[in-house]
N, C-alpha and C positions, 0 to 999 in steps of 0.2 A: 891418476892411474886407477883408483878403486871405481870411480864412474866408468871409465873405459872399458874395465874389466866387466862390471855389472852390466853393461850393455850387451857385451858378446854373450856372457852366460844366460842372461834373461833371453835374450834372441834364440839361442839354441835350445833352451828349456821350451820356449813356446812352439818352436818347430816340433819338438818331442810331443807335447800335448795335442798340437793339432795332429801328428800321425796316429797317436793312441786314439783320440776320439773320433778320427775321420772327418775332421772339419777344415775349413781353408785356413792355411796358415796365418794369413793376413788378419783373421779375427783376433786371435790371442796376442799377434804382435802390435797392432794397434791399440787393444786394451790395455796391454801392458804398458806401452808408451804413454797412453793417457792417465794411467793410474801413477806412474813415476814422475809424470809431469805436471799438468795443470792441475788434476785431482789432488795430488800430494800436497798442494799449498793449503788445503783446507785441514790438513792434518800435522803438517810439520811446525815445530815450535816457533820459529822464525818467519814463517809463511813463505819460504822459497820452496822451489822445487826440489825434490830429492835428486833428479837428474836435470841438470841445465845445459842445454846443448850451445846457447849462446848467451853471454853474460855481456852487459853494458861495461866497456872498459877492456881490460887485457885479461880478463878471468873468463872461467868457464873452459870446455871442451873444445870449443870453435870459435874462440875471439875473432871479433871482426867479421870478414867475408870469408873464413875458413870452411864454415858449414856449407855456404854457397858452392864452394869449389869443392869439397867433398861430394856433395849430393849431385853435383853436374857430372863428374868422373864416373860416380856409380851407376846413374842412370844411363850414362853413354854405354857402358860395359852390359848392363840389363839389357838395353834396347839391340845393342850388337848381337848378344845371345838370342834375343826374339827373333830378328831378322834373319839369322841362320836356319831358323824353322819354317820359313816361308818359301814353299816350292811352287814354281809355276805350274808344274804338271799336276801337283795336287789340286790347285784351284779349278784345273779344267776337269779333273776327274771326280771331285766331291758332288757334284749334280748342280741344276739350275737353282735350287732353293738356296743351297749355302752360298753359291756365288753372289745372289741377290742380296743375302741377308748380310754380307760384307762390303756391298757397294750401294745397292738402292737402299736397303735396310738402314746402313750407316748413315747416308744421307738424309733419309726421313728423321732419323733420331737427332742429328745435328740440328735440322731445321725446326722441328718441333719443339725439343728441349731447348733450345735457343730463344725462341719466341717465348716459351713460358717463363725462362729465367728473367727475361727483360720485362715481362708485364708483372710478374708476381714478385719477385725480389726487387726490381728496380735497377738492375745492372744496365750500363751502357750495351749497344749492340755488340762491340768487339769482344768486351768480357763475357757476353751472353754465350756468344758462339765459341768463345774458348772452353767455357764451362760444357757446352753440349759436345765439343769435340772430344772433350775428356772422358766423358761416360760412355763413348761409343763402345769401348772395349769390354769384353766380359773376362776371358782369359781361361785357360785349362787349369790353373792351380787353384781356382774357387768351383769351376764346374766340376771338375774330377771327384773331389771328396764329396760333394753333394750327391752325386748321381751313382756313385760306385756300388752303394747297396740297394740300388734301385734295379729290379729286373724289368727292363723295358725292351718294346721292340728295337731292332737293329737301326732302323730309319731314324727314330727319335734320337737315339745316342749319338749316332752319327753327324747328325745336323748339329747338335749341340757341341759335340767335341770340335768339330772341325771350324764351327764358327768362332769358337774360343781360341783356337790355335792361330787361324788365318787372321783374325780381326785385330791380335796384339799389335802386330808391327804396322798394319794398315791404319788403325787407330792412332798409334803413336806418330806415324808420319803426317797425318791430316792434323794431329794436335801441335806438332812443331811448326808447321807451316802457319796455321793460325796464329799461334804464338808469335812467331816471327814477324808476321804482318803486324801485329799489335805494337811489338817492341820498337818498330822503326818508325811509327806514325807519329807525326808532329803533335804537340799539347799533349803529350802523355798517351798517345794512341788513340787519340779522337779527331784528327784530321790527317787526311792522306793526300799528299800532294805528287805532282809528277816525280819529284826528288825522291820521296818515299818509295813509290812504285818501282822506280830504278833500282833504289838500294834491296827492295824485296826479291827483284829479279836477279840482282848480284848474288844473293844468298842462296837461291834455288841453284843457280848455275854453278856457284863454287861448290855448293854442299855435294851436289850431283857429281860432279867432275872429280873432286877428290874422292869420293866414297867409291866411285867405278874405277878410277886410276890404282887406288890403293888396293881394292879388291884383286884386280889382275896382276899387280906386282906381287903380292902374297901368293896368288895362286901360282905364278911362275917359280917362285921361290920354292913352293911346295913340290912342283912337278919337277923341278932340276935339282932336288934334294939338296939346296943350298943352305938347310938349317938341320941341324942334328935333331934326332927325334927327342932326345932328353930335353932339349930347349924349346921345342915347338910351342909348349902352351905359354911359357913366359914371354918369348917373342910375339906371340899372338896378343898376350895382354898389353905388351909395350907398344904393339903396332896400333892398337885400337885407341890407347890413349894418346897416341902421338898423332893420329888422323884427327882425332877430336880437337886437340890443341892447335894444330896446323890449320885445320880449316878455320877455326875460331882467329886465328890471327889474319887470314885473309878476309874473313867477312865475318863481323861478330855475330854470335848467335847460329851459326851454319853447322857448328861441330855435331850436334845431335842428328842433323839431317844426313850428315856424311856419314856417320857410323851404321845409321839405319840402312842407308843405301849399300854401303860396303858388306853388311851382313846378309842383305837380300842377294846381292850378286855372288858372294861366296856360297852361299846356301843352295844356289842352283847350278854349282859346278860339280862335276862328277870327280871329286878328289877325296880319296879314301883316308887321307890323313885328317880331313875335317871332321871326322867323327871323333877321334881323340880330342880336338879342339873344344867341341862342342860338349863332350862331358866335362872337360875342365871349366868351361864358362858356367855349365849349368852350377857346378860346385861353388865357383866365386859368386854367381848370382844368389845362391842360397844363402850364403854368408852375408853379402852385401845387403839383401832384402832384409835378412833377420837384424841387422844393425840399422839400417836405413829407416824402417818404420818405427822402432822404439825411438829413435832420435826425432824423426819427423813429427811423430804424435807427441812426444814429450816437450817438443818447441813450441806446440800450439799453447795459447795462454786462455785462461778463463774468459777474458774479453772477446776472444774469437769465437768461442763457442758460444757466447751470449748473442752474437750477431745471427745465429741460426737458430735459436731458442725462442721461435715464435712459430704462430699458425701458417705463416706465409711458406715456411720452409717446409713444413709438413705437408702442404697443399702441393708443392712443387715436387716432393716425393712420391705422393700418391699420383700425379699425373705422369711422372717418367715410368713408374711402375704400371699403372692401369690404363694408361692412355697411348703413352709415346711407344713402348715397347711392342704391344698387342698390333699397332698399326704398322709397324715395322715388319712385324712377323707375318701378319696375314697378307700384307700387299707383296712381300718377297716370296710368298707360298701360294700365290695365285695359280690355278691350273696344275698344281702339283699332286702327287697321290697321298699327301697327307689328309687325314680326316679333320673334321672342325675340331674334335676333341684334342687331338694330336697338337694342332695349331695353338690351342688354349693353352695346353701344357708347356710347351716351347715358349710361348710367349710369357709365362708366369716365371721360368727359369732364366733369368738373366742378371745373374750377379756381377757386379764391377769388381775389377781385380787389381793387382799390384801395380800394372802398368798405369791405370788411372789414378791411383793415390799417390804413386811416386812422382809422376810428370805434374800432377797437380801441386803438389808441395813444391817441387823445384820453380814451376811458373809462378805459382804465386808469390814465392819468395823474391823471386827476380823482379816482378812487376811491382811489389811492394817497395823494393828497393830504388826502383826507378822513379816511384813518387806517383804511379797511375792510381787514379780515383777507384775506390771500392775494390781494389785487387786482393785487399785482405779477407775478401769474401770467398775467393776461389777455393782455397785449400779446405776451410771448414764444409763448404758446400759438397765437394767432390767425396770427403771423408764420410759425411752424413750418407751420401748414395750408396757408397762402397759399404760401410758397416752395415746399412738399413737393408740393402738388397741380400747380402750374405746372411745374415741374421734371419731375415724373411725367409728365404730359399731355404736354409739348412734345417729350418724348423717346419716348413709347410709342404716341401716338395713331396714327399710321400702322401701326404693327406690330399694334395691336388691331384696327384697321379691317380690315386684311389678314385677319386671323385669323377674324374675324367676317363675313367676305365683304360688307362693305358698300361697299367701294371700288368706283366704277363702272370696268369694264373699258375703256371708251371714252366720252368726252364728248360725247354726241349732241345737247345743248341748242344753241339758236341765238339769239344777241344780234343784235337789228336797232336800229342807231342812226338815229333818226328815227321818228316816228309819224304821218306823214301818211298819206292816203287809201291810196297804193300799198302802204305798209308794213303798214297794217292789214289790206288784203285779203289779202296774201301771209301774214301772221301768222295769221290766221283759218284758211286753207287748211291751214297747216303744223299748227296745234292740232287741227284736224278729223281729222288723218292721225297722230294721236298722237306728234307731236313737241314737246317743250317749247320754246317761243318767249317771248322777253322784250324788250318794246319800251322804250327809254330815249329821252327827249327834254326839251329845257329849255321846251318851250312846254307850258304847262299845260293849253290847251285840247285839243291833241292827245293829251295822257295821259289826259284826263277822258272823251274820245270811244272811247280804246282800252278803258279800264275798262267804259264802258258796254256795250261790244261784247263783254264777258266775256274780255278777254285780260289777261295778265299785264303791266303796264307800270308805270314809276315816272319821277317827274321828277327828270332828273340833268343837270348842265353837264358837257360832255364834257371840259372844261378843268380841271374839280375832280378830286380823287383818291378822293373818297367812294364811287366805283362799285368800287374796289379792296378797300373793306372789306365789301362785302355778299358773306358766305359762302353766301347762298342760290344764288349763279350759280356754284358749284364744278363743276356738271356742263354748263357752257356750252363747246362746243369749235368752234363756227362763228360768224364775225363776219360781219354784212352791213351796210355804211354805206350808207343810202338816203336820205340828206338832200338838200335842193335846193342845198347849197354844196359844191361840189367840194373846196375848200379844208378844209372840215370833215371831209368823208369821208376825205381824205388823211391829215389828223390823227388821226382815230379809228383807221385802220389802224395808223399809225405807233405810237401810244400803247396801243393795247388788244390787238393782235394777239398779242403774247408771252403774253399772259394768257387771253385768250377767243377766240383762233382757231388754236389749236394743228392743229384738224383742217381748218381752210380759213377764210381772211379774204378778203372780197370787197367792192367797191365799185361804185357807178354810175360809167360812164365822163363824162367832161366834154363839154361841147358842142365843144370844141377837138378831143378825142380822137375824136368821133364823124365829123369831117369826114375822118379817116384810119383806116377800118376795119383795113387791114392792118397798122397799127402801134400797135394798143390794148395797154394794159398786161396783165400777166399776172393781175393782180387784179381785173380789169374783170369786170363782172357781167351777167349774162343775155344781153347781145345787143352786137354791135359797131356798131350804129346807133340805140340809143336811149340818152338821157340822162334826167334826171329829169323835165324838161319833156315830154318824149315819153311818158314812163310815165304822168305824171298826166294827160295827154289821154286816154290810152287807158283809164284806169281810169274816169274821168270819163264816157266815152262807153259803154264796155263794163266795168261793175265785175263781172265773172266770171272764173272760172279754168277753162277747158275742158281736156278731156283727148282724145288722139288715140293709138291703139295703134301700135307700130313693130314692123314686119316684118322689119327688118335695120338693120345698120349703113348701109349706104347708103340705105336709107328714111329713116332718121333724119336723115342728112345734106339729103336731098331736103325734107323739111319744115322743117329750119332754114331752107335757102335760100328757102322759100315765106314764112316770117316776117320775112325780112330785106326782102322784096319788098312785104310788105303792111304797109302804114303803121300801121295799127290792131291790130297783132299784135304780142305780145311772148314769147317763151318764158322760162320761169322755171325749171321742174324737171323732172326725169326721175325715174319711178318704176319700180323694178325688178322682177321677179316675186315677190320676198318682201315687196312693198310699202314698201320702204325709199325714202326721198325723197332724190334726189342734185341739188345745185345746178348749174345750168349756168353754167359762166364764159363770158365773152365770146369766149375761143377754143374754141367749143363742139366742135370735130373732136378735142380731146383727152380727152373724156369718153368713157369705155368703155360703149358701148351695145349690148345684144343683142336678139334677137327676144323678141316678148310683153312688152318693156318698153313704158312709156306716157309720152308727152310732155305736160307741162301748159303752157298758156300763156295770157296774159292777153289779152282783147280780142275782135275779131271772129272768128267762126268760120271755119276754112279749109276750102277744098274742093281736095283734093289727089288726082289721078285718080279722082275720083268719090268720094272718102271725105268 
């Protein structure tokens, strides 16, 4: 009982440490497992591990094959959740570079790393390609913490983000297929006869068939509301476990393939209830990952680590980082808009993630139990690649970004909270003036309208933390809260200004603040006399942004005073002589304005001294 409770507590503590220091959770999880596992034998009085997942005989947390079964079921749930995130429409829309990275790049990684493992470590060809298939994946859980605080161009962040998201299930599927091909081979996976190939085909057919069928059965149950909402998540949990076991009964080792396919099929169906299932699965995955990686790391023995404690392992690591990854990236990004330095940076940032480590442990455990020669190399080799790449990228990504010149000197992007008519009008103007602007809103209709107008927008709840995980927003420096709720606007600034408002954070004033123009808050936006209701009415009647040339600072003040008197006019921006846009705060007198600047305003056209 003490050991089991300790694993859960240590796992959650490791997750908190990762969150606090903005590092991938896999790093403290694996290090914790190694410390309480193999490394603890050097300190314990009796020479035993502090936590022993498997003990010879009937003792330990998981005697016999219990650990093998627990890991299998856990990986099945994790892969199902990964499959839910793979959208075929996203693959089409993310661009040719990302599409090539998860196809051609993955194939190059598999072939080149497999050849390296065969000749450097001495693994047979099947095990070499199993190793290389396992290190295909990167993963958002390791990419996001590393890049979260790096102000990069959107193109770079987009490539790394979507590669990590999309390659998880793709890499898992490839690894599952390679493993199944090995596990059914004769003479411990070294001979492949006609019967072996037939058995492999049986696994593929049954895995795909049960995965597809189960997905459509579950989708039908959701659409017909056969499952009450309060039981939805537990039914989904039971179904995934049932599909895994059922598929394995029909064809041994086909269960993982079935759940990956089931997740992919469900993830591409337009079913609203699946969002709740995904949130639940993410929570379950966090708990399972926290437990799994401490267990799996603790299960490694010092003799296993000694297998890779040599120069050959270091050479293999260097080849994977310095040769395999760059070849895949440069080949996949040929004829793209990415510069050479941007390709170099993307080549450097390729940390392997949770899926690689988890599946490697499961497959290494299975093949070792089957008696496959040198199968005990798989887990420590993959763990070496995972830990090494995470440590390397976490400590050097910013340095390499600075050397290659891909760091943005100033974050000029603008994040607008709220995607109503005024927000979309303002965003369109900013976009047409070469400023990156992103709209977020919890209202799906507003987001749909924004996308129809060609604006960058996504649905997000301001009270959720998912927005902080979006590394594509690293170039955002300005924050504008333009919702109809003063409370939400104030909350948005309090929560987001530290991350997205370093260059400036503003909000619309409230109705109460509008009654006292001389006592507006410093973060007030656009005007001392206009709240959301006013700006909405003006946009409804005059949905256009006008420009007027400014002759001097005094002329600017005169124009601003005129806008205050004209109910149907609201000032929004000032454009300088270099065509840079500056946001007008509520206290407009603090803005530095010179001759030949231009003032932009929404609404009725002004007439000032004949202008």
